[in-house]
N, C-alpha and C positions, 0 to 999 in steps of 0.2 A: 461657560466657564469650558476651559478644555482641563477635563482630570485627569486621564491617561488617551498616553499616548503605546500601540503596540507594533511592533515593526517584525516584520514575516518577509525575510530571503528580500530584504530590500538595501541593497546597495553593498558597505561593508558586514553586515547585521543577517545571520542566520534565521535568531529571534530577540526580542531586545522590549521589554515594557520601562513606560518613566510614567511614573504614578505625579504632580504636580497641584501645589495649591493655587490659590487667585493671583498671586502676587507674578513677579520678576526670577528668569528662571535661568542661571549661570553657565555653559557647556563650555567646562575647560581641560584641556588634554595638547599631544602634543600633533603637528601636523600629521595631514593624515589619519588619524584615530579615526575620525567616522563623524566631526563638530557639525559639518554644512550639513553630511547626509539626513542629519534631524530635521533641523532645518530646511531641507528641502522636501523631506516629507511632511511636513505641516504646511508647504506653502499648495502642496498639490489641491489642501480642500475649498479650493477657488477654479475656478475656468482659468483651462491655460493648461500649458508646461510645468508651468512653477516656476522655482527661480532658480533653476541653471539654463530654460530650457530646453530640457533631454526628454527621447523621443521615451516611450513605457519602456522598446526593449533594450534599452542604457540603463534601466533602475533596476534589473532584476540581480540579485550575486553570482559568481562567478565564480565558478574555486576553480583552483590552474589544471590548464586541461581540459576546463567546459569551454565549446566553441561559440555557448552566448549565454543569456543569460537567463533565470528561472523565475516561472510563476510567482510573484509575490505578492504580497499584501499592506498597506496601512492600517492603520485603525485610528481612530476617535472614539472618545467617552464626550461628553458633554454633557455640565450638569446646567439649569436655567428653565426659558418658559421656550416653549416648545410652540411657535406660533399655528402649527397643525395638531394641537390639543388645547384640551383645556389644561390651564392651571402648569406649574412648572416642571419636568419630568427628565429624567436623564433619556442622551437623546446619547443613539450611534451610528457614526457614520463611519464608508469604508470606500477604499479607492484600490483599485491594484489590478492583474489580470493573473486569467485562472488556466492557460494553455502559456508553457513556458515560450517565447518568440512573439505574442500576440501586439501585435499596431498599435490597438486602443485599449486604454485603460477603464475597466468599467467604475462606475460609485452607485453606491448604496445608501438608502439612508433607513436605518431602521426594519435593513436588510432585505429594503425593497430596490428593486435599479431607478435611476433618477438619472436624468440628465443634470448635469454637469453644474450648469446654474442654478441650482435649487440650494446648493451649497452655503451661497450668502442667502439662504434664507438663517443660519445655523453662525456662521464664521464670518469674518473676510480680513485673512493675514497681508497687510501690509509688510513689503521689507525692503535692505537697503542694503546690495553686494559689496564688496571691496570694486565691486566695478564698478559702481555708483560715487567711487573715488575720483572720479572724471569724467561724469556724467555731462557738465557744462562744454566738457570740447572734444568728447567725444564723441562716434557715429550719430548726426541727425537722427534718425530712425531707431534710434538705440532712444536716445533722449525721449520721444516722439510714442515708443512703445512702453516705457516706465509711466507715463502721463497716463496713460490711456489704464493705465492699469489703476492708480486714482482717482478716474475718470471712474470707472465699472466697479469699479469696490464700495462705490455710493450707486450709482446708478448701475444695475446691474442689467440694463436694455441696452447702455452703450456698447458693451463686448455683440451682444448680436448683431448692430450697426455695424460695427466693423468687420467684423466676420463677415457680414452680407455683401459689404463694400468690397472686400479684398478678396472675394471671391469671384464678384461680379467682373473688379480689371482685371483680371488671370485671363477669365476667358474673352475681353475685350484687346487686350494684348494677342492673344493668338491670333485672332481673327483678324486682327490687320499686317500680322507678321505672315500670314499668307496670303494677306491679297498686295502686300509687298513680294512675297515669291513666287508672286505668278498665278496661286491658287484663289479658285477665286472664295472671296466672301459673302457669306448670306449678309445685305443692309438693312433687311428686318432685325435679326437678329441684333445683327450690332449697334441697332438705336431703340433696343430694348435692353441693350446691357448698360448704354447711356443712361437710357431715366431708370436703372435700378441704381447704378449708380449717382447720381445725383438726390434720388430721396437716401437713398441712404449716406451720402457724404452727408448730406447738408442735418439728418439729425446726429449726426457726431462731430459735427462744429456746433450744431448749438451745444450739444453737452461737453463739450473742449471748454466752451467760456466759459458758460453756468459755471462747470466746476473753476474754473480759471480765476472766474470772481468771489469764489465764496473760499478759497484755500489765501486767496492777495488778503480779503478780509482777514482772517484771523492770522498770517504772518504780522498784519500791521498789527494787531488789536497784541499781540504776544514781543513790547520792544524792550521788556524786563528780560528776558531768554539771551545766553550768553552768547546766543549763535550770530552770525549777520542776517539783520535785512536784506533780505530782495524785491528787486520789482521787477515779476512773472510777465511774459507776454506770449502770445502763440504769434510767429510769423508767417503769412503764405496771404497769396490773394483771395480762399472766400477765405479766412480766417479774419483778416484785414477788416470786408465789409461785417463780416459776425460781432466786429469792436465798434463800429460803428452803426449799429440798433437795425443792425436787415435781419427781417426776418428768415421765418424758415426757409418760407414761398422762395422770396428773391433770393433766399440762399441755394435751393433747387435750381430754379430758371441759371442763376450764372454758372454751376459745375453745369448743369446739362449744356449750356452755348457753349465752355470751353474745353467741353470733351470735347465737341463735334471740330474746333479749332486743329484740334491738338491732333488731330488722328494722321495724319501726314509726318507730321515731324514723331509722333508715337513712333510708326512702324517703319520709318526711317531709322530712330536708333534703337530698335526693338526693346522698347520701353518707357513706361508713360511718366512720362515730367509734369503731365499738370495734374491736381484735384488734392484734395487734402488729405492723403498720404501722403504726400509733399511738407507739409507743418511740422514748423518746428518748435520746440518752446524754447524760451531763451530768459538771459534773468542777466539783473544789474546790480552788481552791489551796489546797496545804497550808501555807505560811508564812502567806500571810497568813486564811488562814479563812472564804475570803469567793467566790459564785461565781466559775467562767471567766468567764462570761459579765458580768461589771462588769468585767474586762479591760479594758487597754489594742488596741491591736492587733499591740503589737511582744509583750503579756506570751498573747497566745491563741494566735499564732505560736511562741513560746518552749514552750509547754505543746504542744500538734500538735507543734511537731517531737521534743519528748520521746518523744509516745507512739507515732507513727514511729519513730524510733529502736529506739523497744521492737519495732517488730512487725519492724525490717529482720532484727533483732539474734534476735528467735525463727525467723523465712526461714533461717535463715544456719547452723543446725545441722540442716538436712536438706533433701532435696527440691530440686525444681529452684530455681539463684539468686536471692536477689530484683534484681531492678536498683532504684536510688532517682532518681527524675524529678524535681527540686524545679524548678518555676516560680519568675525572678524571687528565690533561696534568699535574696542579702543584707538584701532591704527587710524593715527594722519592727525590725533585730537591731543590739545594738550589739557593738562589734569582739570584747569574749572572746567573745561565744557566736557571731561569725562565725568564728572562732576555733576554738571548741571543735569547731561541729558540723562544718571541715574535720577535725578529731582525730580528731573520730569513726569519719566516712567510710573514715577511712584505714587506723585502728586494724583495726574491723572488715572492713578489704579489701572494701569495696564494689565494685560499678562505677556508679558516680550520674553524672548527666549534670545539669548547672544550667547555669539560664540567669543570666542579669547583662547590665546595658548596658554597663558600664567594668572591663574586666579588670581591674584595681586594687582593685577589692572582692576578689580572690578571692588579692590577693598570697602569703596564710598557704597557698597548694596552689603553690608557684611551685617547678616540681623536683619534684612527688610528683602535678600531673596533665598531660593535654594540654589547651591551650591552639588551640579554633577559632577562627577570627574569620568571623563566617555577614552576611555584608552581598551586595545583588542576586539572591538567587535562590543564590548559591556559599555551601561551606566550604570554609574556608579556614583550614590549621593556621596556630597562630602565636599 
């Protein structure tokens, strides 16, 4: 459980501290006050760039006239069981940059430098932002990135598989483009890259398929929620094989063959047109029997929230605690769905951090949540 958050020269905050209890936290205040900055800080305690996808240089606070951001730090104090210690304990996590303009942020656990993947031993943030209000009709790549975050929150190894795949994919494309432009490409290196792509791509595909099965079961098991039910699927050549029961060895061979066949087309196009990176998450609005992409922003948000609630319910059954981050949570939700969302968060016993411009939108949480006003770079209880 998060007990405190401290911000130093992070975004709009020169210095701020937020002490919280085990329940929901409502961050309210005018637009531009820094509410989303708090959620972004919390989202950095997982591998990746956080909910904005920003670089480390962009996160440092800037005074008027300063050319670049300052060195910055975000620190958390957790209470709960530490997997590396006997019994329960207080755990300190930190991230930031020590030198202004540094391109890579450091991660520290109990004061010791650690790999970002170790953060998942202690905390598993899951978030939804206003960009997800059109999740099913926006870019395919954004949907896949959203789904991959859900997968690796429960399976940290998935992040490594996806990162390894993407690195090999970039190197393969560079070789193919060099060959198309008359520069000699090393065929042995190309073969080796495609073997690596096949292995990491198959692992990623299997992890996605397994997560989809679990999440669909979680959605189906809670038909009492006043959120629309969705039938989920992963579209793509490799994903279809996985849905038909192909094992990892079969998927590896299929991806390897597909990469070899796609060499000429990829070289001519200057981009990789085949592989698990082309997968798409699709959803069918069950009650209306139509693709979620055709729904309104409100319907798409409700479908995405149902998927996120299924995810946090899944993560609540063991391992590091999930923390739910909802930016502009009430937007596009009617009063009944807002109340149902708040009831679900409370029933799951979640630590959830939610933002909104008006505290009144969160009135069903009075007495069940901590309210914090955000204004002028300050976090004010109430």
